[in-house]
N, C-alpha and C positions, 0 to 999 in steps of 0.2 A: 431242590428244596431250599427255601430261604431260611435264614437263622430264626426268623420269627415263626415260620411254619413249623420248624423243628421244635421250638419251644412250646408252641401250642399243642403239638402232638405229644410231647413228653407230659405236659400237664394233664391232658385227657386220659393218659394212662396212669396217672397218679404219681408220677416221678417229678422231682424237683428239676426245673429247667436251669441246669448249670452250663457254663461255657464249654466245659469238657464233654458233657453228654451231647450237647448240640453238635459239637465238632465231630464226635465219633458217629453220631447218627447220620450226618450228611456225608461223611467220608466214603462210604461204599457206593454212593450215587454215581452211576456210569461205570462202575467197576464191580460188577457182581462177582461173587465167589472170591472175595479178597481174603487173604490170611491176615492175622493180627499184625504180622510183620509188614505186609503191604500197607495196612492202614497206618501203622506207626510211621512208615516212610512218607506216606502221603500227608499225614498231619504234621510231621516234622518239617516238610518242605514249605509249609505255610505257618510260620510261628504265630501269626495272629489268630489262626484257627485253633491251634493246639492249646493255646492259653495255659502254657505250663504243664501240659499233660504228661505225666510220667508213664512208664511202661505199665506199672501196676495199676495206675489210674485208667489206662486204656483197657486192660483186662477187666477191671471192675465195671467200667461203663458198658463193655460188651456183654458182660454177664447180666447187668441190670436191663439192658435193652432187649436181650434175648428172653429173659423171664417176662418182660412186659409185652412180648411178641411184636416188637418194633423192628427187630432184625431176626433172621433165621440163621442158625448155626448148622452147617452141613459138614459132615465128617466122613469123606470117602476113605476107604481102607488105604493105609499107606500114605496118607496125605495129612498135613496139618488141618485143623479146623478152619473152615472158611465161612464168611459172613455175607449175607445178601439182604437186600431190602424187600424182596418179594416174599411176603408172608401171607398166611391165611387162605391160600388158594389151592392147596394140596397138589402142587406140581412136583415133578420128579427130575432126575438128572441123567445125562449121558456123560461119561468120563472117558477120556482117551488114556489108554494104558501106557502110551509112550511119552507124550508131552504133558499130560495132566490137565489138559483143557477140560473145562466143565461147561456144559450147555443145559439150559432149562428145557424141560419137556412137559407140556401140559398133560394133565391126567385125563385119560380117555373117559373115565367115569365121572370125575369131578368131585364127588363127595368122599370124605374119608370114613372108614378105610375103604380103599378101592379094591382090596383083596382081603379075603378072609382065610385064616389058617385052616388047614385040614382038621386040626385039633386045637381048640383054644385053651384046654387044660384049666378051665375055670376063669380065665382072664376076660375082662370086658374090653375087647379090642376096639380102639378108637382111631388108630392110624396105622398105615403101612408105608414104609419108606422104600422106594424102589430106585435102584441105581443100575443103569445099563453100562457095561464096560465094553470097550472096543477100540478101534483106531479112528481118529478124526480124519476128515478128508485130506488135510495137509500131510499127516503122517502116513496115511494110506497111499498117497501119491508118491511118497519117497520109498515105498517098498518095491 
């Protein structure tokens, strides 16, 4: 995604197009399921892209982008929050218990929620988050 495309996307979502937001929005490209630390390292490696972005600025931008549904925050148990650009398609995740690798899995149903609880207890359910846990092929080969 170009800097200009990121700026246009931010504006369409009602956010100011700042250099920091554009940098954070483009940082996960090609690196799905990045932690904030991963993004900080990636942005720090290119000082022109980071545009003076502080750690707090990074977290603020991630929060803004998440609320605007430009990035998705995934929080597997025992793992730091991870960020991805794949949003709005109701996909799920496979997580390796050993190495922590995360892979996207398309939803078999497609529409949210793809599962309904046995008892909704008065809630209006609009989403189900599914995470499958196991061993990835690499870790499985090592056992």
